[in-house]
C-alpha positions, 0 to 999 in steps of 0.5 A: 524517527519513523520508518516512513512518512506517516499516513495518511498522505495527500495530494495537494497539487503536483506534491505530495504530503504526509499527515503533518502537511510536510512534503513526502516529494514534489513533481516538478521537472527542470522547466516547471513541468509536472512530469507525473499526470495528476492521476498518477500522483492521486494512484501513489497517494491511494496505494500508500494509503491503501498499505498502511500497516503493512510491513515494506518487506511484503510490499517489496516481496509481492507478497500483496500482490500473490495475496491479492490474486489469491483472494480474488479466486476464492469464492467467498460466502455470508458463511465464512467472513472471517476467512479472509483474516485467516487466509492473510495471516497464513499467506503472509507467515508463509511469505516471511518463512513462518510457521502456522501459530 
């Protein structure tokens, strides 16, 4: 059994469906109202789909948030296209307590 519902997820009204079309969650309140706006449902789906292959532990630890802040602070040039991958590997290994391979 997978750890979580398979991606990509999609928004269907106030429901969120997984890659197989199964409801992951339905946001309908006690009186039929939707407590989340369509924009919130859309953002949830976008976040899930953007995190494919990112281990849940890295999301929970704040590693992805810190990585994005680090990447935003580093100037990028066409002469260093692989710098992003090297930074990602090093950053996540450090967050996981691993030594550089």
